[in-house]
N, C-alpha and C positions, 0 to 999 in steps of 0.2 A: 372465454365462456361462449357457449352456443345454445342457450336456453330459449325455448319458444313457448313456455307455459302461459304467458300473459300476452295475448294478441294485441290488446289495447296499448300496452307499454312498448311492445316491439314496433308497432306501426308508428307510434309517436316518436320514438328515438330515430327511426329511419327517416321520417319526414323532416325532423329537425336537422339531421345530418345532410339532407339534400338542400333544404332551404337556407340554412346557415344564418348567422347574424352578419350584418354588413362588415363589422370590424374583423371578422374571421373568414371572409369569403374566399381567401386564397388558401385556407387550411383544409386538410382532409379530416373530417370528423370521425371519431371512433365509432359512434352510432350503434354500439352493441352492449350487452351486459358488461358492467365494469367489475373486475375482480378486486378483492381486498389486497392490501400490500403492506409491506413493512418488514420488521425484524422477525424472522421465524422463531426466534427464541424469546420473543417478547413476553414480559410479565404484565404489560398493560395493553388491554384491548379497547380501542375506541370504536363505538358503533354510531354511525350517522343515520340519517333518514334515507336518502337516496341520492344518486348522482344529479348534479344540476344539468339542465338541458344544454347550456353552452359552457359548462365547466367540465366535469368529468365525462359527460357524454361526448364532449369534443376531444378532450385530451387522453381519455382512457385510463386515468388514474384518479382515485378517490380524492375529493376536495382539492383538485388541481385545476387552476385556471379561472377561479371565481373569487368573490370577496369573502365568502364563508371560509374558503380554504386559506386565504391570506390571514384571516383572523386566527384560525386554528394553528397554522404552522408557525406564526409569529409567537404564539403562546408556547408551543413545544420547543421552539428555539430558546426562548427566555428561560425555560425550566430545564434545559440541557438534554432534551429528548430528540432534538433534530439538529443537523449540522448547519442549517441555514434557515432564515425566516420566510423564504419565498418558495412557491410551488407553482410553476408555470407550464411545465411539460414533463413527459415521462423521462426525458434525458437531460434534465436540468441539474443533475448532480446531488439532488436532495437525498439524504440518508436518515433513517430513523433509528434510534437506539432504544431498545427495550419497549418499543411501541409497534402495534399492528393496527391498521385502520380498515374498517369494513363498513357495511351499511345494512339496514333492514331490508331494502330492496336494491337490486343491482342495476335496474333500468330507470332512467329518468321518467317520472310520472307527470302528466299534465297538471299544472298549477301546484306542483310539489305535493300532490295528494294521492298516494297509492290507496287502492281499495283494500278492505280486509282480506278479500280473496287473493289479491296480488301479494300482500304481506305473507299470507299463509303459503303461497306457492314458493316464495323465495326463502322462507325460514330454514329449509334443510341446508342451505349453503352456510348460514350462520352456525347451525348445529355442527356441521362438519368442521368448520373452523375452530369451534370450541374443542372438538375432539383432537384436532391436529396441534393446536397451540397448547402443548402439555405444560408449559411453564406459566401460562397466563393465570394471574391471581386477582387482578383488579380490572373491572370492566367499567368504562366511562361511557354511558349512553348519552347521546346529545339530543335531548328533547323527549317528550312523553312517549311518542310512538316507538322510538328506539329503546326506551326504558322498558316498555311493556313487552316488546319483542325479545329483548335480552332475557327477561324473566321466563318467557315461554321457551326460548331455546335452552336455557339452563334446565328447565323441567324435562325437556326432551333428552338431555344427557344424564338424567338420574336424580335431579333435585325433586324433593317432595313438593306437592302443591302448597304454596305459602299461604298461611292464614293467621291473621288478616293479611291480605295482599298489600305489599308495600305501595305507597303512593308516591307519585313523582313530585319532586320539589327540587329546586336548584340547591345542590350541596347535600341533599339527603343521601344517606348511606344505608346499606343493608348487607347482611352476610347470608350467603347461600351455599349449602353444602351439597356437592355431588361426590365424585371420588376425590375431589379437591375442595378447598374452601375458596369461594370467590367473594370478593367485596365489590358491590356496585356503588359507584359514586355518580349520582345524577347531575347533569348540567343542562342549562338552557342551550339550545342549538345556536351556533354562531351565525344565524341568518342575518341578512341586512336589516330586517325589521327589528330584531332583538338588539343588535349592536348600535344601530343609529338612534334608537329610542332610549338607550342607556339601560335597558333591562339586563343586558349582559355587557359588562365592561372588561377591559384587559385585566384589571386587578382581580376581578371575580374569577375570570377564566384561569389566570395563573394559579390562584389558590386551589382550584380543582386539580390541576396537574401536579402541583407541589404535594398535595395530599396523596394523590395516586402514586407518585414516585416514592414517597415515604412508606406507604403501605406495601408497595411491591418489594421493597427491600427487607 
């Protein structure tokens, strides 16, 4: 990807790629917008918030090289949606089955907080993924921002404006009709803050993907 719509994000990603974290000083950072990845025939679409500065912004693959990714891929492995529980680099042998992973923004934002304008600029990529992933029937947004952006992207591909608008809550589900029927299953984001405080536990996360897999079938 070579998008330059958000100067603040591009400058931040480039600076992080130059400064690096001491533990990764010998590595070449990706430092560019991070594309979605996974099974092109996926029936489950996972939508995160944004690449982590020293995670996907370093490795070039969503949820790869940070603790949030470790929590996510461990859950996918336990539920039979990934061939291994770890994700450390683009060439580590990880394969996803029936799952595609993307994010509301493709560039790492300062303090993990993209602005409304930056989310708007990046939404067309999520819209295009919804159009291309013809078999996708279940969307798992990770966090409120990803949940709201998934709804807006679905509206862009033909869903009527939902009223009353669904509210984010962990485990909440809603059905949205476009040319297909999509079911959204909301989940807390597997951020360190959520997992270390127990707001999101492995059992809770596993139940989300067990439900998603059952609905996808």
